SERO-4910 file (N, C-alpha, C, O; in steps of 0.05 Angstrom, whole numbers):
BEGIN
 pado doro    nc1    nc2    nc3   cac1   cac2   cac3    cc1    cc2    cc3    oc1    oc2    oc3
  Met    A   -266    463   -560   -241    453   -571   -247    427   -586   -261    409   -576
  Gln    A   -236    425   -610   -240    401   -626   -221    378   -617   -199    383   -608
  Cys    A   -231    354   -619   -215    330   -612   -194    326   -634   -201    324   -658
  Ile    A   -169    325   -627   -148    321   -646   -149    293   -659   -137    289   -681
  Phe    A   -162    274   -646   -164    248   -657   -188    245   -676   -187    230   -695
  Cys    A   -209    261   -671   -232    261   -690   -226    278   -715   -237    273   -736
  Asn    A   -208    297   -712   -200    315   -734   -170    315   -737   -157    336   -733
  Pro    A   -158    293   -745   -129    292   -748   -119    310   -770   -133    316   -789
  Ile    A    -94    317   -768    -81    333   -789    -78    315   -813    -66    294   -812
  Tyr    A    -90    323   -835    -93    307   -859    -67    295   -868    -66    271   -875
  Asn    A    -45    310   -869    -20    300   -880     -6    280   -862     15    269   -869
  Leu    A    -17    275   -838     -6    255   -820    -20    228   -822    -10    208   -811
  Ile    A    -42    227   -837    -57    202   -840    -42    183   -859    -39    190   -883
  Leu    A    -34    160   -849    -21    140   -865    -40    119   -876    -36    107   -896
  Tyr    A    -62    115   -860    -83     96   -867   -109    105   -855   -109    116   -833
  Glu    A   -130    100   -869   -157    107   -858   -177     88   -870   -177     83   -894
  Asp    A   -195     78   -853   -218     64   -862   -242     73   -846   -241     94   -832
  Glu    A   -264     59   -846   -288     68   -833   -286     67   -802   -302     79   -789
  Leu    A   -266     52   -792   -264     49   -763   -239     61   -750   -240     69   -727
  Ile    A   -217     62   -765   -191     68   -753   -174     86   -771   -176     85   -795
  Tyr    A   -158    103   -757   -137    118   -770   -110    107   -761   -108     97   -739
  Ile    A    -90    108   -778    -63    105   -770    -49    131   -777    -49    140   -800
  Leu    A    -38    143   -756    -25    170   -760      5    169   -754     13    154   -736
  Ala    A     20    184   -769     47    189   -762     46    209   -739     32    229   -740
  Asp    A     61    204   -718     61    222   -695     77    247   -703    100    245   -712
  Pro    A     65    271   -700     79    295   -707    103    301   -688    121    316   -695
  Tyr    A    102    289   -665    124    293   -645    132    265   -635    127    258   -612
  Pro    A    145    249   -653    149    221   -646    169    217   -623    188    232   -620
  Leu    A    163    196   -607    181    189   -585    207    178   -597    229    183   -587
  Ile    A    204    162   -618    227    151   -633    219    149   -662    196    151   -669
  Glu    A    239    146   -680    233    143   -708    215    119   -713    219     98   -702
  Gly    A    194    123   -729    175    102   -735    151    101   -716    134     84   -719
  His    A    150    120   -697    128    120   -678    102    127   -692    100    148   -705
  Leu    A     82    109   -690     56    113   -703     34    112   -682     38    102   -660
  Met    A     11    123   -688    -12    122   -671    -35    108   -686    -41    116   -708
  Ile    A    -47     89   -673    -71     75   -684    -94     86   -667    -95     83   -643
  Ile    A   -114     98   -681   -135    112   -667   -162    103   -678   -166    103   -702
  Ser    A   -180     96   -660   -207     89   -669   -223    115   -675   -218    135   -662
  Lys    A   -241    113   -693   -258    137   -700   -280    140   -680   -293    161   -679
  Ile    A   -286    120   -664   -306    121   -643   -292    125   -617   -271    113   -612
  His    A   -302    143   -600   -289    148   -574   -293    124   -555   -315    117   -547
  Tyr    A   -270    112   -548   -269     91   -528   -249     99   -507   -230    114   -514
  Gly    A   -252     90   -483   -233     97   -462   -208     79   -464   -186     88   -455
  Cys    A   -211     55   -474   -189     36   -477   -196     14   -496   -220     12   -504
  Val    A   -177     -2   -504   -182    -24   -522   -203    -44   -511   -218    -56   -527
  Gly    A   -204    -47   -485   -223    -65   -473   -252    -58   -478   -270    -74   -474
  Glu    A   -257    -33   -486   -284    -24   -492   -291    -27   -522   -314    -22   -529
  Phe    A   -272    -35   -538   -278    -37   -567   -299    -58   -573   -301    -78   -559
  Glu    A   -316    -52   -592   -334    -72   -602   -318    -93   -617   -295    -87   -626
  Arg    A   -328   -117   -620   -313   -139   -631   -302   -133   -659   -279   -139   -665
  Asn    A   -319   -120   -676   -309   -114   -704   -286    -94   -704   -268    -96   -720
  Val    A   -287    -75   -686   -265    -55   -684   -240    -69   -673   -218    -64   -683
  Phe    A   -243    -86   -653   -221   -100   -641   -207   -118   -662   -183   -119   -664
  Ser    A   -224   -132   -677   -213   -150   -698   -197   -134   -719   -176   -143   -727
  Lys    A   -208   -111   -727   -194    -94   -746   -167    -84   -734   -147    -84   -748
  Leu    A   -168    -76   -709   -144    -67   -695   -123    -89   -694    -99    -84   -700
  Glu    A   -131   -113   -687   -111   -135   -685    -98   -140   -712    -74   -145   -713
  Ala    A   -113   -140   -734   -102   -145   -760    -83   -122   -768    -61   -127   -778
  Leu    A    -91    -97   -763    -73    -75   -769    -48    -76   -752    -26    -70   -763
  Lys    A    -50    -82   -727    -26    -84   -710     -7   -105   -720     17   -100   -720
  Ala    A    -17   -127   -729      1   -148   -740     15   -138   -765     39   -143   -768
  Asn    A      1   -125   -783     13   -115   -807     34    -93   -801     56    -93   -812
  Ile    A     27    -75   -783     45    -54   -776     70    -65   -762     93    -56   -768
  Thr    A     66    -84   -744     89    -96   -730    108   -109   -750    132   -106   -747
  Asn    A     97   -124   -769    114   -136   -789    130   -115   -805    154   -118   -810
  Met    A    116    -94   -813    129    -73   -829    151    -59   -813    173    -55   -823
  Leu    A    144    -51   -788    164    -37   -772    187    -55   -764    210    -46   -762
  Ser    A    182    -80   -759    203    -99   -751    223   -102   -774    247   -104   -769
  Thr    A    213   -102   -799    231   -104   -822    249    -80   -823    273    -83   -830
  Lys    A    239    -57   -818    254    -32   -820    272    -26   -796    295    -18   -798
  Tyr    A    261    -31   -771    274    -22   -747    283    -44   -728    297    -39   -709
  Gly    A    275    -69   -733    281    -91   -714    258    -94   -695    235    -94   -703
  Ala    A    264    -96   -670    244   -100   -649    224    -77   -649    231    -54   -653
  Thr    A    199    -84   -643    178    -64   -641    163    -67   -614    164    -88   -602
  Thr    A    150    -45   -606    135    -45   -581    108    -33   -588    106    -13   -602
  Ile    A     86    -45   -577     59    -34   -580     51    -26   -552     53    -41   -533
  Tyr    A     40     -2   -549     33      9   -523      5     22   -526      0     37   -545
  Glu    A    -12     16   -507    -38     30   -506    -38     49   -483    -32     42   -460
  His    A    -44     74   -489    -45     94   -468    -69     89   -449    -65     89   -425
  Gly    A    -92     83   -460   -115     76   -445   -127     98   -428   -119    121   -430
  Arg    A   -147     91   -413   -162    110   -396   -146    116   -371   -135     97   -358
  Pro    A   -143    141   -363   -129    147   -338   -146    139   -314   -171    138   -316
  Asp    A   -133    133   -292   -148    127   -268   -163    151   -258   -152    173   -259
  Pro    A   -188    148   -248   -202    171   -238   -189    182   -213   -177    167   -197
  Val    A   -191    207   -209   -179    220   -185   -197    218   -161   -190    227   -140
***
């Protein structure tokens, strides 16, 4: 089975660079719901290399400003690694 994050649906990609994708969620929780996904498999943001984390922080700030203008308050949530069973 292919990883949906390594092979995102092309028409959902809003932004892409060498490290990160920003995708429109095909099944959004609410209007404006986006997903920021690293191209390297990490279990959580705490595992990001410094350059990836720096890129993520800059993108989050830009996205938050954009979404706040359109929708008002915004929330950023990291799903992260599930606890082992």
